[in-house]
C-alpha positions in Angstrom: 107.6 111.4 175.8 108.3 114.0 173.0 107.5 113.5 169.4 111.2 113.4 168.4 111.9 110.7 171.1 109.0 108.6 169.7 110.2 109.0 166.2 113.8 108.1 167.2 112.6 105.1 169.1 110.5 103.8 166.2 112.8 105.0 163.4 113.7 101.5 162.1 110.0 100.4 161.9 109.1 103.7 160.2 112.0 103.4 157.8 111.0 99.8 156.8 107.3 100.7 156.3 108.3 103.9 154.3 110.6 101.8 152.1 107.7 99.4 151.5 105.5 102.4 150.5 108.1 103.7 148.1 108.7 100.4 146.4 104.9 99.9 146.2 104.8 102.7 143.7 106.5 100.5 141.2 104.9 97.7 139.2 104.6 94.5 141.2 107.4 92.6 139.5 109.8 95.6 139.8 108.8 96.2 143.4 109.5 92.6 144.2 112.9 92.7 142.6 113.8 96.0 144.3 112.7 94.7 147.6 114.4 91.4 147.7 117.9 92.2 146.5 120.0 94.3 148.9 123.3 94.0 147.0 124.4 97.3 145.4 125.8 95.5 142.4 122.9 93.1 141.8 120.3 95.8 142.4 121.8 99.3 142.4 118.4 101.0 142.2 117.0 99.2 145.2 120.2 99.7 147.1 120.2 103.5 146.4 116.5 103.8 147.4 117.0 101.8 150.6 120.2 103.7 151.6 118.7 107.1 150.7 115.4 106.4 152.6 117.4 105.5 155.7 119.6 108.6 155.4 116.7 110.9 154.7 114.7 109.6 157.6 117.7 109.9 160.0 118.2 113.5 159.0 114.5 114.3 159.1 114.0 112.8 162.6 117.1 114.8 163.8 115.6 118.0 162.5 117.9 118.6 159.6 117.4 121.7 157.4 116.3 121.4 153.8 119.8 121.7 152.5 120.8 118.6 154.4 117.7 116.7 153.3 118.2 117.5 149.6 121.1 115.1 148.9 119.4 111.8 150.0 116.1 113.1 148.5 117.8 113.9 145.2 119.3 110.4 145.1 115.8 108.8 145.2 114.2 111.4 142.9 117.0 111.2 140.3 116.0 107.5 139.8 112.3 108.4 139.5 112.9 111.4 137.2 114.4 109.2 134.5 111.6 106.6 134.8 108.1 107.0 133.6 106.8 108.8 136.7 104.7 111.9 136.3 105.9 114.7 138.6 103.1 114.0 141.1 103.9 110.3 141.1 107.6 111.0 141.2 107.3 112.8 144.6 104.2 111.1 146.0 106.3 108.8 148.1 107.1 111.7 150.5 103.4 112.1 151.3 103.4 108.4 152.4 105.7 109.3 155.3 102.7 111.0 157.0 100.7 107.8 156.7 103.5 105.6 157.9 104.2 107.8 160.9 100.5 108.0 161.8 100.2 104.2 161.6 103.4 103.6 163.6 102.8 106.1 166.3 99.1 105.5 166.5 97.2 107.0 169.4 100.3 108.5 170.9 100.5 110.8 167.9 97.1 112.4 168.6 96.4 111.8 172.3 99.7 112.0 174.1 101.5 114.7 172.3 101.0 118.5 172.0 99.1 119.4 168.9 101.8 121.9 168.0 104.4 119.2 167.6 102.2 117.1 165.4 101.3 120.1 163.2 105.0 121.1 163.0 105.9 117.5 162.0 103.3 117.5 159.2 104.3 120.9 158.1 107.9 119.7 157.8 106.7 116.8 155.7 104.8 119.2 153.4 108.0 121.2 153.1 109.8 118.0 152.1 107.2 117.4 149.4 107.8 120.9 148.0 111.5 120.4 148.0 111.0 117.1 146.3 108.9 118.7 143.6 111.6 121.3 143.0 114.3 118.7 142.8 112.2 116.5 140.4 111.5 119.4 138.1 115.1 120.5 138.0 116.2 116.9 137.1 113.6 116.6 134.4 114.7 119.9 133.0 118.2 118.6 132.8 117.1 115.4 131.1 115.2 117.5 128.5 118.2 119.7 128.0 120.3 116.7 127.3 117.8 115.3 124.9 117.6 118.6 123.0 121.4 118.9 122.9 121.6 115.3 121.5 119.0 116.1 118.9 120.9 119.3 117.9 124.1 117.3 117.5 122.4 114.7 115.4 120.8 117.3 113.1 124.1 119.1 112.8 125.9 115.9 111.9 123.2 115.1 109.3 123.4 118.6 107.8 127.2 118.4 107.6 127.0 115.1 105.8 124.3 116.4 103.4 126.4 119.4 102.6 129.4 117.2 101.9 127.4 115.1 99.6 126.0 118.1 97.7 129.5 119.6 97.4 130.9 116.3 96.1 128.1 115.9 93.6 128.6 119.5 92.4 132.3 118.9 92.0 131.8 115.7 90.1 129.1 117.0 87.8 130.8 120.3 87.0 132.3 120.3 83.5 136.0 120.2 83.3 137.5 123.4 82.2 140.7 123.5 80.2 142.9 126.5 79.8 144.6 126.9 76.4 147.4 129.2 76.3 
């Protein structure tokens, strides 16, 4: 049996275990909440993570290119980028896919399959990590740009208000001039 056939056959189990690993990166109470609620309105973050993991794994198993993997990956990373994750923690969940696949496929991964297929699989996961890091940093950059722009707007507003106050004070304190003809 080929590696792709094994991955396809055990895709549901791999997906469930990978989701567990992703949710384990959150604090215990958050992880519990994200794990238990599947309703997209009660738990939009958990729902997006679950749906995106499923879509990402489906595309990955089917050999999709990076451009196709980027959308579900970005959906997960967008959530992690706005949270308190460092860049390495924000993308570390992708590495756990290797562990999950190794655990799920067990001996078949190393004894029954050509070494080239296993190396290619792990290389594709490494590429997915690099793509994840690029996405994470792009999103963080965007967040910082938004923060800078908001700070600029706030400072501009305050400067405008201060200028108005000084102009009003200058007008009120200026001596009245009379013109006699």
